[in-house]
C-alpha positions, 0 to 999 in steps of 0.5 A: 618639766612635768613629771609623772609617775605610775601609781595604783589606786582603787575605784571609789566606786566599785573597789577595783585596784588599777594602774594610773599616771599621776603627776607629781610636779606640773610646769605650767610654762612648758605644759600650758595644757596642764594649767587649763586642766586644773582650771576646768578640773578636768586635770588628773581626772581618772577613769575606772576601766572597769565600771567607767566611773570619773573620780579624782583621787587628792592632789600631791604635786607641785605647780611652776608658771614662771611666766605668771611667777607662780608656784604652788605647793599642793597637799591631799585635803587630809592634810590641812590639820597639818598645814604648819608641818606641810608649810615648814615642809614646802618652804625648806623644800621650795629654798633647796630649790628656788631660793637663794642658797640654790643653783645661781639661774634656779635662784634669780628665777625662784626670788620672782616667784610667789610660793603658795602652800595650799590643800585640796583641789578648790584651794589650787584652783582658786590661787589660779583664778585670782592669779589671772583676776590679778587679785591679791590672794591675801586681801582675798582671805580677808574679803572672805573674812568679811562676808562671813561675819556679814553672813552671822552665823549661816557658816561653819569655818573649817568645816566648809570654806569660800572659795574664788570660783570665777568673776562676772561681767561687772568685774564682781567677784564670784565665791562658792561655797564648798563643803569638805573636799567635796568639789560641789559649790553649795551656794555662791555669793557676789561679792564686788571687786571695790572690797579688797580695796576698801580693806587695803586701806583700812588699817583695822585689817592690818593685825590679820594682814600680817597674821595670813602672810606669817607663811606660803599657807596664805588662807583665812583657814590658817587663822581658824585651823589649830595645827595639829602638834608634829608626832615624836617622828617629825619633832626628832 
């Protein structure tokens, strides 16, 4: 089921505090409209009752789509520097409820689910777009690296991120360039889908492929962002 909770949050425009209902667990099989809202970027779009400004706070929820064999653990983009800790926490949670040690019914479902950890709205959005297009997300991340290499020094990786935002009529991948947690696309790149097959057949990508698949955080940013050390409390 999809689980919701009421929280107090402050409008970023007028600083008025109000209560809002947010989802902390999304079941796309039972509530397909929530999946549609994630794809059209209206999911958990809030409206301030004082100034009527529309805004979205950073996401933190789990997403289950059994029909699409997809499970996402979505964290705020502000947690990205702690990706190693969040990845480990997410894997423990997934294993508890969907792993071999869970109840037999959920374990049977869980063995077919692809678990991914994402940070921020656009990273979560991208996983759904890739799934709809039938694109392997590991190959997608390697394709992004190929695009960045071809652009020379034009990218500040970590401060900016490439995200799959859609496909065109010729089956080209449309990659959008985003700045931090901003949901505005600053630039787009059209990349032939055939590049994925080229990368898949090229053994020179195998080392990076293995590093990308080392955990459920399948994102080229894991290759360039050194994870912050765990706090003393977490280490204990």
